[in-house]
VOFIGU-24452 format. One record per residue (C-alpha): x, y, z. Coordinates in steps of 0.25 Angstrom, whole numbers, plus 5000, padded with zeros to 4 digits. Layout:
REM residues N
XYZ...
This chain:
REM residues 214
485849414949486149374937486949374926486949434915486749384900487949434891487749524881488249424872487249294876486249394878486449444863486449294859485149264867484349374855485049354844484549174848483149234854482849324838482549214825482749314815484349294815484649154810485949074821487049134810486749244811486749254827488049194827488649284817487949414828488549314841489849294834489649454831489449514844490349424849491749454842491249614841491349624858492749534855493549594846492749744841491849724830493049814819494049674824492649584820492849534806491549464802492549324802492649324816491049324816491049224807492049124812491349144830489949134822490349004814489649044802490249094788490649224788489649254775488449184786489049334791488949414777487749354775487049434786487749534789488549604778489649664789490249684801489349814804487949774803488449604809488749734821487249774816486749644819487349624833486749724839485549764833484949644843485749724855484949854854483449774853483749664861484949604866485249744877483849744878483949614885485049624889484349764898483349704902483849574910484949684918483549754923482749624926484249584934484849694940483949834937482549764942483149744956482549804969483549894971483450004983484650094981485250164968486650104974485949974971485649984959486750034953487649934960486749814953486749884939488249954937488749824942487949724934488049804920489649844925489549674923488549664911489849744904491349664908490449544902489749614888490749714886491249714873489949664868489449804873490549874868490149844856488349904859488750014864489950064853488750044844487550094852488550214853488550214838487250184830485950274837484950134831485650024841485650184853484350214848483850034850484650034861483750154871482450114864482849944869483349994881482550074887481550014890482249924898482850034907481750104908480949984914481849944923482850034926482150154927481050084939482450044948482750194947481550244948481350164961482950224967482650354963481050364971481750304985483050424983484350314978484350374965484250544958483150574952483350554937482650524927483050374925483550394911484650474916484950384927484750244918485750364908486950374918486950234924487050184911487950254906489250274917489150114915489250114900490350214902490850074910490850004898491650104889492550124899493149994898493249994884494550084885494750034899495149904900494549864915493549784922492049864921491449794933492649874939491949994937490549964945490750014958491350174954490050164942489050134955489450234962489550324950488050314946487550314960488350444961487350474952486550424951486350464969485050574970485150704973
């Protein structure tokens, strides 16, 4: 199986493909993302961002009045392009496989997503924090992510339900159960210093029992 594209690499690819964003602005946004993830939003200064981006601090302020505008500039393409692109990649490489049992499906999905969380945890925590408090970002993410789930995950769930491998719930409920359980692990590692992938067997067992046919 191919290695997942990292969040930062996907972000830079989207920036490079966007002809409306000048190179220096791309550098500023990429530097902002990296520093926000490494040291936190509050602990990052525009001076540090400028140094990381290799531009003068005045260049940052010509486009962004403050760090909040910088964060907004980073998050906007995440909701509309970066995350949908990563979900599409995940769907093609992992989800859209001919799984015969729910265990086989859950093991592949959970292990892949926990490994992805481990590699990209710092950035994902920023996204989750902002999505949890901003309705506009949440709405954007739902608008772009829902069709991808419907087109890729739901057919797999339907096939496993038809073969008696899954409980007969609406696909949206099953997806919520699976995704929500994995996201709680990301919250857990924020509070406890543990390797997110260590929890894979426990999470797989928990979801598998929860989705077992009645």
